[in-house]
FITORRO-733098 format. One record per residue: residue in three letters; y, x, z of N, C-alpha, C in turn. Coordinates in steps of 0.1 Angstrom, whole numbers, plus 5000, padded with zeros to 4 digits. Atoms other than C-alpha are relative to their C-alpha. Layout:
residues N
AlaYXZYXZYXZ/...
//
This chain:
residues 206
Met498750064996625736267769499949855000/Ser500050154999626235907780500649944987/Lys499450075011626835667751501349945002/Ser498750054997629835537769501150104999/Asn499049905001631635867765500650014986/Asn499349995013634135837736500650135000/Phe499649874997634436207735499350104991/Ser500649895006633936517714499250085010/Asp500949944990631036707730500250155003/Arg499649874997632837037734501350015007/Val498749984993635537157758500150145004/Ile499749874995637137487766500350005015/Val499749994986637137577803500550145002/Ala499449874998639437867812500250025015/Ile499849974985639438027847501050115001/Ser499149894998642538227856499950045015/Gly500149944987643138427888500749945011/Ala499450084989644238157912498849965009/Ser501050054991642338027942499649864995/Gly500650135004640037737935498750024992/Ala501249975007636837897922498949895003/Pro501050104998634537637939500349874992/Leu499750125008636337357920499650024986/Val500449985014635737507886498550014999/Ile501550005001632137577894499549865000/Asn500450145000631837207903500349934987/Leu499650065013633637117871499050044989/Ile501049955010631237327849498749935002/Ser501350074997628237177866500049864996/Arg499950145004629436827861500149984985/Leu499950015015630336887824498650024994/Leu501449975005626837037818499149885002/Thr500950124997625236737835500349894990/Glu499650115010627136507810499750054986/Asn500449945013625736727782501250044991/Ile498849955007629236857773499850154998/Lys500149855003629137197756501350065004/Ile498949934994631437447772500350144993/Asp499649865003633337747758500850055012/Leu499549954987634137947789500750134998/Ile499349875000636738217794500350035015/Ile499749964987637138407827500950125000/Ser499149895000640038627833499550115010/Asn500449894991639638967850500349975015/Ser499650044986641538837881499149895005/Ala500950114995639338527882498750055004/Lys501349944996636238737884500050055015/Ile499849954986637538887916500049885010/Val499850124992638538547930498649935002/Ile501350075000635138387921499150075011/Gln500949934991633338657941500549995015/Gln499550024987635638607971499849865005/Glu500050144995635338227972498749934998/Thr501250075003631838147960498850105003/Asp501249924998628238277963499650074987/Leu500349935013628338407927500350155002/Lys499949865000627838777924500050054985/Leu499949975014629138857889499750154997/Pro500249865005627839167871501350064994/Asp498849925004630139427856500349994985/Thr499750015015629939337818499949864996/Thr500050145005630539017798498649964997/Asp501350045003627039017785499149975012/Lys500750024987625539047820500549885007/Ile499450124993627938787834499449874993/Tyr500550125008626838547806498649975004/Gln501450024996623138587814499949955014/Tyr499950044986623938547851500449855001/Leu499550134999625838227845499049904994/Leu501050095006623138077822498949975011/Asn501050014990620638137850500549915012/Tyr499550074988622938007878500249854997/Phe499850145003623737687860498849934994/Lys501250055006620237647846500249934987/Thr499650055013621537597811499650094989/Thr500449925012621137737776501350054993/Asp498849945008623337937752500549894990/Lys499550105008623637617732501049915007/Gln499150084992625437437760501250085006/Leu499049924994627437727775500250134992/Lys499649875007629238007756501150075009/Leu499049924993631238287773500650094991/Tyr499249915008634038467756500850095009/Asp499249904993635638787768501549964998/Thr498650045000639338737776500850084989/Asn499349925011640238997749499449984987/Asn500750035013638038847722500849914991/Phe499250085008640538727697499349964987/Leu500850045011637838687671499249875003/Ser500850124997636338387689500649884994/Pro499450135005636738027677501249955008/Ile498950054992639037967706501450054996/Ala498849945005641638187690500549954987/Ser499650055013641837987658500249855001/Gly499750145000643537647655499149924991/Ser500850075010641237557626498649975006/Ser501350024995638037577647499949985015/Ile499950014986639137527682499549865005/Ala500450134995637637247704501249915002/Asp498950104999639636927709500750005013/Lys499450014987640236977746499850135008/Met500049884992640937257771500449975014/Val499650014986641037267808500250145006/Ile499849874993642537567827499949975015/Cys500350034986641137547862499350115007/Pro498650034996642437687883501050084991/Cys499049945009645637777865501050085010/Ser499049924992647738057881501449984995/Ser498650015004651538057880500350094988/Ala499849915011651438357857499549954987/Thr500650065012649238177832500949884996/Leu499150115002651437867835501350054993/Ser498849945005654538077828499850054986/Ala500249955014653038257798499849894990/Ile500250115009651837937782501349934996/Thr498750065003655337787786500850084991/Gln499249915008656838087769499350034986/Gly500749985013654238077740499450144999/Leu500649875001652738417749498549984998/Ser501450015004649238477735499350145002/Asp500549864998648338817750498650015006/Asn501450004997644838707761499449874995/Leu500750115006642238457750500449865007/Ile499750124993643138197777501449954994/Arg498750045005646838197766500049974985/Arg500150035014646038207729499349874998/Gly500650135002643637917733500949895003/Ala499150104996646237717751501149984989/Asp499050015011648737797724499549934988/Cys500650075011646337677697499949855003/Ile500150144996645637357716501349934999/Ile498750065000649337287719500549994986/Lys499550015014650237367683499249904991/Glu500850095007647337157670500149865006/Lys499750134993648536867693498749945005/Lys501350054994645136847711500350005015/Gln499850024986644536797748499950125009/Leu500049894991645437057774500249955014/Ile499950044986644836997811500250135008/Ile499749884991646437247836499849965014/Val500250034986645037237871500650125008/His499249894994647737447887499850015015/Arg500449974986646937607921501150085006/Glu498949934993650137697940500749915009/Ser499350094991651937567970500850095010/Pro499250105007654737527976500450044986/Leu499649985014656137487941501450055000/Ser498649955001659237687932500749924989/Thr499350065011661937557909499550054986/Ile500549955013660537787882498749944996/His501350075003657037637885500349864995/Leu499850145004658437287883500649994986/Lys499450005013660637367853498950034989/Asn501149975010657537517835499149884998/Met500950125001655437217843500749894992/Leu499250115007658236977831500050034985/Lys499949965014658537177798498749974993/Leu501350035006654837147791499749855000/Ser500250144999654636787803500749924988/Lys499250075010657336687778499350014986/Ile500649985013655136817749498549955000/Gly501350074999652036627761498950075008/Val501049934991650236877784499949925013/Thr500250064987648636717814500050095012/Ile500049924988649536867847499349935011/Leu500950074990646836787872499850095012/Pro500249934988647336937906498749965007/Pro501350044993644036957926500249945014/Asn499850074988645136717952498949915004/Pro501150094996642436547972500549875004/Gly499750144995642336177980499149975012/Phe500850024987641236078015499649855002/Tyr500450144998640835708009498549974998/Leu501550015001637135768000499350065012/Lys500549954987636735928035499050114998/Pro500949895002635336268025499450055013/Thr500649944988632936418050499550144998/Lys500349865003632236748033500850054988/Ile499249945011633836998009499649944986/Glu500550055013631636867980500749874997/Asp499350125003633236527984501450024994/Ile498649975005636736667979499950074986/Leu500249945013635536887950499749894989/Asn500450105010633936587933501249904997/Phe498850095002637136377938500950064990/Ile499149945009639236627920499450024986/Thr500749995013636636687893500049874993/Asp500050135006636436317888501349974993/Arg498750025007640236317880500150074987/Ile500049925012639736587855499149934989/Leu500950075010636736407838500649874995/Gln499450135004638636077838501150034989/Asn499049975009641536247820499450054986/Leu500749965012639036397795499349884993/Lys500750125004637736037790498550015000/Ile501449994998634336127803499649905012/Lys500450094989632635847823498850055007/Ser501149954992630536017849499549905010/Pro500550104990628235817871500550035015/Leu499549974987629736007901501449965002/Ser498550034999633335907893500249875009/Lys499750114992634835677919501549974999/Lys498750045001638035477917500549925012/Trp499450084989640435317942499749854997/Met500450145001639134967948500949925009/Tyr499250084991641334687962499749854997/
//
């Protein structure tokens, strides 16, 4: 990890069942490049979306998925951990051992609603609940359009208690020429909010 990163070297990345799988794959790759350790959770719905939107062909069990991802990202079990969404014995489910930061990317409206109501019926929602109660950093990359009044009220409620709502909106002032440029732009915004100084990050210059 770069010496300029004033940052704990572990982050929880949760993938819920909304469109946006290429973005979170990009995010995981960039975090690993910066030597950030990742605790990963993938919902059952997210597994379906990932296979629809990317070239990943996920196996049918958590253990096999884990080995597949280690090979795909060319990383080790020290850098990347995968937890089943029903594993309430994982460190993610405990406020005393949870990482300092969590990113839900993409975040579905169902997950957004459940977190707003304090539901902890799977590991993603329990992890978010722990992050909130321990007053740590939660970033929600919500993927829905248009936004209903219910979505907006849920976002406002979470924003008022310190949750970062980060819609995956691309910026065109950098004149992107390929999808990777757009993915990197949004990933940069996530990394900047995590206080990670990545060499790929670009800012508006005037």
